Each structure stands twice: as structure tokens, then as C-alpha cells.
N, C-alpha and C positions, 0 to 999 in steps of 0.2 A: 494441687493447683490445676485447674482445667486447661486443656490444650486449646489455644486460640488459633483460629485460621488467619493467616495473613492474606489480605486482599490487595493485590497489586492492580494498578491501572492497566488497561489494555488499549492498544492503538491498532486499528485496522487501516492499512494503507492500500487504497484501491487505485490501481493504475489502469486508466481507460485507453491510453495511447497518447502519442504526441511527443514532441521534442524534449519535454521535461524528463522523460524516461529514457533518453538516448545517451549513449556514451561513445566516445571516439575510439575506434579500433586503432591501437598504436602501430600496427603494421601497415594498414592501408589508408588510415586517416578518415575512413568512411564512418558515418554515424550508424550505430547499430542499437537495437533495443537492449536495454539493461535487463538482466535476469534478476528480478526481485526476489527470487528464492534464495539468492546469495547476498541479500541486503546487509545482514549483520556481519557477514564475512568481508564484504567490500567496504563497508562503512562501520568499522569496529567501535567508533566513538558512540554509536547508538546504544551500546551495551551499558554505558554509564548511567542511562536513565533507568529509574526504578519502575519499569513497566514491561509488559509483554507486547511485542510488536509482531503482528501478523500481516501478511500481504495477500492481495488478490489481484490478478492480472486478467483483464478481459482478452479473450482469444476468440476471434480476431480483435485487434484494437478497434475502439470506437472513437471517432472524432467527437469532441465535446459538444459540437453543434448538433450531433445526431443522438445525444443522450436523451432517453425518454424516461418518464416516471417508472416504468416497469423495470428498467435497469437498476435504479436505486432501490426499488421495493425488493428486488431479489437480494440485494446486499443487506438490506435491513432485516430481511427474514432470517438471516444468519444469527439472530439474537445479539446483535451488537447494540449496546445501550450505554450512553446516549449515542444516537446516530446523527452526525452533523455533516451533510454533504458540502464540500468546498469546491468551487469552480472558479476558473479565471475567465475574464471577459475577453 
């Protein structure tokens, strides 16, 4: 019987900046940037999905109103397919 490859879906979460990626520091109460490298550790429920989750954080953060096509093209060039940019108004 031939060995078949299992193809799992992949999700690339791109954090450009802003309050959606902030967490409250329990000691000071101040908002701080979330470390997306620790996403699966901090949100273990995501492990229940049958997919590979990768993250990319813009350094320095970019306000969504300052996003240019070149920023998204750079992400798309990482061979993410399909590539669907999501933005909030």
C-alpha cells in the first residue's frame, strides 16, 4: 500500500500593529503588544484545529492606514496560497 501524504491546511496570521494585538499587563494594567510567537502557548484552544498556524509580526508595527501594496506583496511572496488579506475599516 503506497504511503500517502497528509496535507493539512495552513493559516498565516499577520499582525501589522494596533490594539487587536494588545494584552493587559496584569501587574501594571497597561496595554502591551502580544508576543505572537507564543500564540499556541497562550491560546491552547487553537491546537484543536487541524491546521498549521504560523505568525508574522511587522517590526515596527504599521498602522493599517499606512499599509501599502508592497507590504502585502512581501507576505504573498512567502508562497502562502491562497492569500486573502483581511482588514478592518
